[in-house]
Backbone as CSV, one residue per row, in Angstrom:
resi,resn,N_x,N_y,N_z,CA_x,CA_y,CA_z,C_x,C_y,C_z
1,MET,0.845,-1.191,0.000,0.000,0.000,0.000,0.883,1.244,0.000
2,ALA,0.521,2.216,-0.833,1.328,3.431,-0.922,1.201,4.241,0.369
3,ARG,2.311,4.846,0.777,2.315,5.685,1.968,1.797,7.069,1.601
4,PRO,0.865,7.632,2.349,0.346,8.956,2.014,1.456,9.994,2.058
5,GLU,1.360,10.990,1.148,2.380,12.025,1.075,2.432,12.854,2.363
6,ASN,1.287,13.092,2.942,1.213,13.895,4.162,0.553,13.084,5.270
7,PRO,1.328,12.221,5.917,0.743,11.390,6.972,0.239,12.267,8.106
8,PRO,-0.774,11.798,8.825,-1.295,12.587,9.943,-0.212,12.829,10.984
9,ALA,-0.282,13.995,11.603,0.707,14.359,12.619,0.592,13.443,13.824
10,GLU,1.742,13.165,14.396,1.738,12.370,15.615,1.081,13.170,16.735
11,PRO,0.378,12.503,17.618,-0.230,13.244,18.729,0.826,13.924,19.579
12,ASP,0.488,15.112,20.102,1.419,15.855,20.944,1.759,15.054,22.191
13,ASP,2.952,15.301,22.706,3.326,14.687,23.975,2.412,15.205,25.070
14,ASP,2.355,14.461,26.148,1.556,14.913,27.284,2.057,16.270,27.754
15,PRO,1.155,17.168,28.121,1.593,18.488,28.601,2.446,18.360,29.851
16,VAL,3.425,19.251,29.943,4.385,19.213,31.032,4.350,20.528,31.792
17,MET,4.333,20.451,33.112,4.437,21.637,33.954,5.908,21.910,34.227
18,GLN,6.244,23.187,34.400,7.615,23.578,34.686,7.679,24.494,35.898
19,ILE,8.693,24.260,36.729,9.052,25.177,37.803,10.519,25.523,37.598
20,ILE,10.814,26.800,37.424,12.190,27.254,37.240,12.653,27.921,38.529
21,LEU,13.684,27.361,39.137,14.270,27.927,40.353,15.506,28.710,39.953
22,ALA,15.427,30.041,40.001,16.541,30.907,39.613,17.099,31.614,40.838
23,ARG,18.403,31.851,40.823,18.990,32.657,41.893,19.119,34.099,41.412
24,HIS,18.897,35.014,42.323,18.967,36.439,42.035,20.365,36.858,41.564
25,GLY,20.470,38.093,41.072,21.757,38.651,40.687,22.618,38.992,41.892
26,LYS,23.857,39.354,41.629,24.830,39.638,42.681,24.609,41.033,43.263
27,PRO,24.479,41.148,44.585,24.361,42.485,45.179,25.686,43.246,45.067
28,ALA,25.583,44.560,44.901,26.771,45.412,44.846,27.207,45.718,46.275
29,TRP,27.923,44.761,46.870,28.299,44.871,48.280,29.687,44.308,48.462
30,ASP,30.441,44.869,49.389,31.844,44.507,49.595,31.951,43.157,50.313
31,LEU,32.474,42.176,49.587,32.652,40.838,50.152,34.085,40.582,50.615
32,ARG,34.985,41.531,50.380,36.405,41.259,50.565,37.041,41.965,51.760
33,THR,36.599,43.183,52.073,37.234,43.919,53.160,36.995,43.218,54.492
34,PRO,38.025,42.839,55.215,37.832,42.112,56.482,37.021,42.921,57.493
35,ILE,36.191,42.209,58.254,35.397,42.812,59.319,35.564,41.962,60.577
36,PRO,35.371,42.548,61.765,35.365,41.723,62.983,34.081,40.902,63.043
37,GLY,34.142,39.801,63.737,32.967,38.936,63.826,31.750,39.640,64.381
38,HIS,31.945,40.560,65.345,30.795,41.223,65.954,30.118,42.211,64.997
39,ALA,30.734,42.478,63.833,30.145,43.389,62.845,29.365,42.651,61.761
40,LEU,29.252,41.326,61.867,28.575,40.572,60.804,27.111,40.976,60.661
41,ALA,26.412,41.190,61.762,24.992,41.556,61.677,24.817,42.856,60.894
42,GLU,25.656,43.836,61.174,25.571,45.110,60.457,25.899,44.919,58.981
43,TRP,26.891,44.092,58.692,27.250,43.812,57.300,26.091,43.148,56.561
44,LEU,25.400,42.230,57.205,24.266,41.545,56.583,23.121,42.516,56.306
45,ARG,22.900,43.463,57.205,21.857,44.466,56.958,22.218,45.315,55.742
46,GLY,23.477,45.661,55.613,23.903,46.421,54.439,23.741,45.632,53.157
47,GLU,24.058,44.356,53.209,23.897,43.516,52.021,22.433,43.445,51.613
48,ALA,21.537,43.346,52.596,20.105,43.240,52.296,19.576,44.493,51.612
49,ASP,20.186,45.651,51.884,19.737,46.914,51.305,20.479,47.284,50.026
50,ALA,21.468,46.500,49.632,22.320,46.858,48.497,21.591,46.655,47.165
51,PRO,21.849,47.531,46.191,21.314,47.306,44.845,22.075,46.184,44.155
52,LEU,21.642,45.818,42.957,22.333,44.780,42.206,23.598,45.333,41.567
53,ASP,24.602,44.487,41.496,25.805,44.797,40.721,25.419,44.763,39.247
54,SER,25.761,45.791,38.516,25.313,45.894,37.122,26.156,45.083,36.150
55,SER,27.329,44.589,36.573,28.216,43.929,35.613,27.818,42.494,35.273
56,PRO,27.552,41.605,36.229,27.096,40.268,35.800,25.657,40.369,35.293
57,ARG,25.414,39.817,34.104,24.080,39.902,33.510,23.452,38.512,33.440
58,PRO,22.119,38.439,33.536,21.454,37.132,33.375,21.555,36.665,31.931
59,SER,21.401,35.375,31.752,21.442,34.816,30.398,20.175,35.169,29.637
60,ALA,20.276,35.138,28.315,19.106,35.388,27.471,18.021,34.340,27.728
61,GLU,18.437,33.108,28.027,17.460,32.042,28.278,16.672,32.300,29.551
62,LEU,17.335,32.770,30.608,16.606,33.077,31.840,15.669,34.258,31.624
63,GLU,16.090,35.246,30.863,15.202,36.360,30.549,13.980,35.871,29.775
64,ARG,14.202,34.992,28.807,13.076,34.465,28.018,12.101,33.700,28.904
65,LEU,12.619,32.834,29.740,11.747,32.047,30.613,10.952,32.954,31.545
66,SER,11.592,33.995,32.073,10.928,34.892,33.024,9.849,35.716,32.349
67,ARG,10.065,36.078,31.093,9.116,36.942,30.397,7.953,36.171,29.787
68,THR,8.148,34.881,29.545,7.071,34.098,28.944,6.268,33.307,29.976
69,ALA,6.824,33.105,31.175,6.078,32.365,32.209,4.848,33.163,32.627
70,LYS,3.773,32.460,32.879,2.549,33.130,33.303,2.583,33.523,34.773
71,CYS,3.579,33.017,35.497,3.664,33.300,36.924,5.124,33.542,37.298
72,LEU,5.409,34.728,37.840,6.748,35.102,38.279,6.678,35.434,39.764
73,ILE,7.525,34.794,40.560,7.453,34.922,42.019,8.804,35.372,42.557
74,THR,8.784,36.207,43.597,10.012,36.612,44.272,9.805,36.523,45.780
75,SER,10.923,36.608,46.492,10.858,36.797,47.941,10.765,38.300,48.202
76,PRO,10.538,38.719,49.441,10.469,40.152,49.732,11.835,40.842,49.732
77,LEU,12.930,40.089,49.715,14.247,40.692,49.815,14.579,41.480,48.545
78,ARG,15.260,42.598,48.740,15.500,43.511,47.622,16.201,42.834,46.453
79,ARG,17.216,42.023,46.724,17.968,41.416,45.642,17.105,40.492,44.788
80,SER,16.087,39.895,45.389,15.158,39.052,44.640,14.203,39.908,43.807
81,ARG,13.636,40.942,44.423,12.688,41.814,43.711,13.357,42.578,42.576
82,ASP,14.561,43.116,42.836,15.277,43.855,41.789,15.657,42.942,40.633
83,SER,16.013,41.705,40.929,16.371,40.754,39.871,15.171,40.440,38.996
84,ALA,14.012,40.231,39.603,12.802,39.947,38.828,12.442,41.137,37.942
85,ARG,12.629,42.347,38.457,12.328,43.550,37.672,13.250,43.650,36.465
86,LEU,14.508,43.250,36.645,15.450,43.280,35.530,15.132,42.193,34.502
87,LEU,14.735,41.016,34.978,14.446,39.906,34.075,13.176,40.125,33.261
88,ALA,12.150,40.664,33.898,10.849,40.815,33.232,10.237,42.153,33.634
89,PRO,10.693,43.258,33.027,10.252,44.591,33.443,8.745,44.816,33.342
90,ALA,8.088,44.121,32.427,6.664,44.355,32.212,5.771,43.493,33.103
91,THR,6.372,42.639,33.918,5.598,41.706,34.744,5.622,42.132,36.204
92,ALA,4.459,42.156,36.814,4.377,42.414,38.256,4.486,41.079,38.981
93,PRO,5.575,40.829,39.691,5.741,39.513,40.316,4.880,39.360,41.563
94,LEU,4.605,38.120,41.902,4.004,37.797,43.185,5.117,37.771,44.228
95,ILE,4.929,38.451,45.342,5.944,38.518,46.394,5.451,37.725,47.590
96,ASP,6.227,36.717,47.981,5.788,35.812,49.035,6.946,35.566,50.011
97,PRO,6.784,35.886,51.294,7.861,35.676,52.268,8.238,34.214,52.455
98,CYS,7.403,33.312,51.970,7.716,31.888,52.067,9.031,31.556,51.353
99,PHE,9.420,32.387,50.385,10.583,32.088,49.551,11.841,32.866,49.953
100,ARG,11.794,33.582,51.086,12.973,34.341,51.499,14.115,33.391,51.851
101,GLU,15.332,33.924,51.805,16.493,33.105,52.149,16.500,32.770,53.635
102,ALA,17.052,31.617,53.977,17.236,31.258,55.382,18.253,32.218,55.994
103,GLU,17.892,32.839,57.107,18.755,33.841,57.726,20.025,33.206,58.295
104,LEU,21.044,34.047,58.388,22.296,33.630,59.023,22.315,34.084,60.474
105,PRO,22.693,33.228,61.408,22.939,33.712,62.765,24.176,34.606,62.742
106,SER,24.165,35.640,63.556,25.280,36.597,63.476,25.754,37.059,64.851
107,ALA,25.446,36.303,65.901,25.769,36.739,67.259,27.206,36.399,67.644
108,PHE,28.147,36.727,66.756,29.556,36.547,67.097,30.010,37.699,67.992
109,ARG,30.939,37.423,68.874,31.514,38.461,69.740,32.974,38.735,69.398
110,SER,33.489,37.999,68.466,34.910,38.064,68.170,35.310,39.394,67.530
111,SER,36.522,39.840,67.854,37.114,41.010,67.213,38.069,40.609,66.086
112,LEU,38.230,39.307,65.874,39.079,38.823,64.790,38.524,39.313,63.458
113,ARG,39.386,39.857,62.612,38.944,40.402,61.331,39.162,39.361,60.229
114,LEU,38.051,38.986,59.587,38.065,38.059,58.461,37.207,38.651,57.349
115,ARG,37.384,38.133,56.144,36.507,38.572,55.053,35.066,38.192,55.393
116,PRO,34.104,39.047,55.047,32.702,38.765,55.404,32.213,37.402,54.922
117,GLU,32.654,36.992,53.739,32.198,35.704,53.233,32.700,34.546,54.098
118,LEU,33.859,34.731,54.746,34.351,33.701,55.657,33.509,33.660,56.929
119,TRP,33.189,34.841,57.479,32.305,34.862,58.645,30.943,34.264,58.293
120,ALA,30.432,34.596,57.110,29.135,34.045,56.700,29.204,32.528,56.555
121,GLY,30.322,32.031,56.020,30.485,30.582,55.892,30.552,29.888,57.241
122,LEU,31.239,30.498,58.189,31.285,29.938,59.544,29.906,29.935,60.176
123,ALA,29.175,31.039,59.981,27.829,31.135,60.554,26.899,30.084,59.958
124,ARG,26.992,29.879,58.640,26.115,28.890,58.004,26.477,27.488,58.457
125,SER,27.755,27.195,58.580,28.163,25.868,59.041,27.646,25.605,60.453
126,ALA,27.765,26.616,61.322,27.265,26.466,62.687,25.748,26.319,62.697
127,TRP,25.084,27.017,61.787,23.611,26.932,61.667,23.191,25.513,61.287
128,PHE,23.898,24.903,60.357,23.597,23.521,59.974,23.758,22.580,61.165
129,CYS,24.655,22.941,62.064,24.927,22.091,63.231,24.008,22.392,64.412
130,GLY,23.085,23.355,64.250,22.103,23.605,65.300,22.164,24.964,65.958
131,TRP,23.155,25.806,65.605,23.254,27.146,66.215,22.389,28.110,65.419
132,SER,21.323,28.629,66.054,20.451,29.573,65.347,20.521,30.977,65.933
133,ALA,20.784,31.118,67.231,21.001,32.427,67.866,19.928,33.438,67.498
134,GLY,18.668,33.030,67.614,17.575,33.969,67.411,17.006,34.027,66.009
135,VAL,17.566,33.270,65.045,16.998,33.249,63.698,16.314,31.892,63.468
136,GLU,15.679,31.749,62.354,15.004,30.508,61.988,15.982,29.332,62.020
137,THR,15.564,28.221,62.584,16.425,27.050,62.660,16.479,26.330,61.322
138,PHE,17.482,25.466,61.182,17.602,24.655,59.969,16.337,23.809,59.774
139,ARG,15.849,23.226,60.843,14.634,22.405,60.737,13.450,23.235,60.271
140,ALA,13.295,24.432,60.822,12.183,25.291,60.423,12.322,25.715,58.964
141,ALA,13.547,25.952,58.512,13.766,26.335,57.120,13.391,25.193,56.182
142,ARG,13.704,23.955,56.575,13.312,22.811,55.746,11.797,22.664,55.692
143,GLU,11.132,22.919,56.803,9.671,22.864,56.805,9.083,23.949,55.911
144,ARG,9.697,25.126,55.940,9.231,26.217,55.072,9.471,25.877,53.604
145,ALA,10.595,25.221,53.321,10.881,24.808,51.950,9.845,23.810,51.440
146,SER,9.384,22.936,52.318,8.336,21.987,51.937,7.046,22.721,51.576
147,LYS,6.706,23.711,52.389,5.526,24.529,52.076,5.731,25.281,50.759
148,ALA,6.931,25.832,50.562,7.220,26.579,49.338,7.085,25.687,48.106
149,ALA,7.553,24.443,48.202,7.424,23.513,47.074,5.957,23.255,46.752
150,SER,5.129,23.140,47.771,3.695,22.928,47.553,3.053,24.151,46.900
151,VAL,3.467,25.344,47.341,2.934,26.572,46.751,3.312,26.654,45.273
152,LEU,4.570,26.369,44.953,5.014,26.405,43.562,4.272,25.381,42.711
153,THR,4.046,24.195,43.281,3.310,23.167,42.550,1.896,23.643,42.227
154,GLY,1.252,24.306,43.175,-0.079,24.839,42.925,-0.094,25.857,41.806
155,TYR,0.905,26.747,41.788,0.982,27.736,40.716,1.257,27.064,39.377
156,ALA,2.118,26.046,39.375,2.420,25.342,38.128,1.189,24.622,37.589
157,GLU,0.401,24.040,38.479,-0.825,23.365,38.039,-1.811,24.358,37.434
158,ALA,-1.804,25.592,37.945,-2.729,26.608,37.435,-2.205,27.301,36.186
159,CYS,-0.870,27.489,36.102,-0.295,28.328,35.044,0.513,27.550,34.007
160,GLY,0.947,26.360,34.331,1.775,25.588,33.413,3.258,25.774,33.651
161,ALA,3.680,27.040,33.794,5.100,27.329,34.038,5.196,28.466,35.035
162,VAL,6.117,28.318,35.980,6.309,29.337,37.005,7.804,29.532,37.214
163,VAL,8.216,30.790,37.364,9.613,31.127,37.632,9.707,31.732,39.027
164,LEU,10.566,31.163,39.854,10.871,31.736,41.158,12.246,32.374,41.093
165,VAL,12.311,33.676,41.347,13.601,34.363,41.472,13.921,34.371,42.961
166,GLY,14.647,33.353,43.385,14.831,33.126,44.805,16.274,33.225,45.245
167,HIS,16.657,32.338,46.171,17.934,32.428,46.861,18.647,31.083,46.856
168,GLY,19.964,31.138,47.009,20.777,29.943,46.837,20.385,28.765,47.697
169,LEU,20.437,28.923,49.017,20.158,27.793,49.899,18.689,27.397,49.859
170,MET,17.798,28.367,49.881,16.377,28.018,49.891,15.983,27.308,48.596
171,ASN,16.563,27.703,47.462,16.275,26.992,46.218,16.711,25.534,46.305
172,ILE,17.849,25.280,46.937,18.323,23.903,47.085,17.359,23.093,47.953
173,LEU,16.899,23.687,49.052,15.958,22.985,49.934,14.627,22.738,49.229
174,ILE,14.170,23.709,48.433,12.922,23.532,47.675,13.091,22.435,46.633
175,ALA,14.238,22.427,45.959,14.480,21.416,44.930,14.403,20.006,45.504
176,ARG,14.909,19.818,46.707,14.834,18.499,47.339,13.384,18.057,47.510
177,ARG,12.531,18.977,47.918,11.129,18.633,48.121,10.427,18.384,46.781
178,LEU,10.758,19.158,45.763,10.155,18.935,44.450,10.526,17.554,43.914
179,ARG,11.803,17.201,44.001,12.236,15.901,43.500,11.584,14.760,44.278
180,ALA,11.413,14.948,45.586,10.752,13.925,46.389,9.296,13.755,45.982
181,ALA,8.708,14.815,45.403,7.310,14.762,44.964,7.171,14.355,43.506
182,GLY,8.268,13.938,42.880,8.186,13.414,41.524,8.588,14.372,40.417
183,TRP,9.053,15.560,40.757,9.529,16.490,39.734,10.904,16.068,39.253
184,ARG,11.165,16.209,37.955,12.460,15.873,37.363,13.273,17.147,37.189
185,GLY,14.504,17.121,37.680,15.367,18.285,37.566,16.643,18.050,38.333
186,PRO,17.560,19.021,38.300,18.848,18.831,38.985,18.696,18.625,40.478
187,ARG,19.541,17.770,41.007,19.495,17.501,42.450,19.809,18.755,43.254
188,PHE,20.816,19.497,42.792,21.203,20.740,43.450,21.236,21.853,42.414
189,PRO,20.273,22.769,42.419,20.385,23.915,41.509,21.625,24.717,41.847
190,SER,22.275,25.254,40.833,23.522,25.980,41.055,23.317,27.158,42.007
191,PRO,24.251,27.369,42.950,24.127,28.505,43.861,24.726,29.794,43.303
192,GLN,25.231,29.755,42.059,25.819,30.959,41.474,24.727,31.968,41.103
193,HIS,25.079,33.246,41.147,24.110,34.278,40.795,23.673,34.140,39.337
194,TRP,22.391,34.357,39.104,21.751,34.322,37.778,21.682,32.919,37.172
195,THR,22.009,31.880,37.903,21.843,30.537,37.364,20.448,30.022,37.716
196,PHE,20.051,28.939,37.062,18.697,28.417,37.304,18.637,26.931,37.007
197,GLY,17.661,26.269,37.616,17.381,24.873,37.362,15.933,24.711,36.932
198,VAL,15.684,23.824,35.985,14.332,23.596,35.457,13.818,22.250,35.987
199,TYR,12.628,22.274,36.569,11.997,21.075,37.123,10.683,20.848,36.378
200,GLU,10.486,19.604,35.951,9.323,19.287,35.121,8.560,18.095,35.681
201,ARG,7.260,18.119,35.420,6.400,16.994,35.792,5.202,17.007,34.860
202,ALA,4.723,15.831,34.500,3.574,15.751,33.615,2.371,16.403,34.292
203,ALA,1.605,17.145,33.508,0.404,17.781,34.032,-0.637,16.718,34.367
204,ALA,-1.415,16.995,35.381,-2.439,16.030,35.798,-3.535,15.945,34.751
């Protein structure tokens, strides 16, 4: 039997939902000048208020994903909101404190001067080991990440694709919960500024 010249098109693949976990741009803040340990809290407040560094730019692909997604979400922190504004200027993002970064404990008393990133690394390591010193605990942050993953899943079910312009550690914790719920994507989204991981699951 002769094969038709224009065979019928194959049926489309099953629709797929997407959640894109992106990290914000780099804040324009001094990471190198040594500070005493007791000044870490003040340094962190300055970082939270800092504008974005204009030199590292997001990729064209992240800009495309942010501008075409029907749902764009940020945390309340300035670096997250400013990054979303740069990625998709015409889109008003949803701002949800559920997606804020896990805070660093900063109750050091030391006068030893180290680079701020070293003090921050020490604080985060101690936080993983149970030292919270008045901020959210590691356990509480994981519970919040579980809630955040559920919120993102709800938006993806409603919109098809959702972009979160979030934070390094919280994105990693959210990714763990998404993968546990059957989403396909990188085990650890990159913690570098302006990088992103794509998580997919068949639509219900």
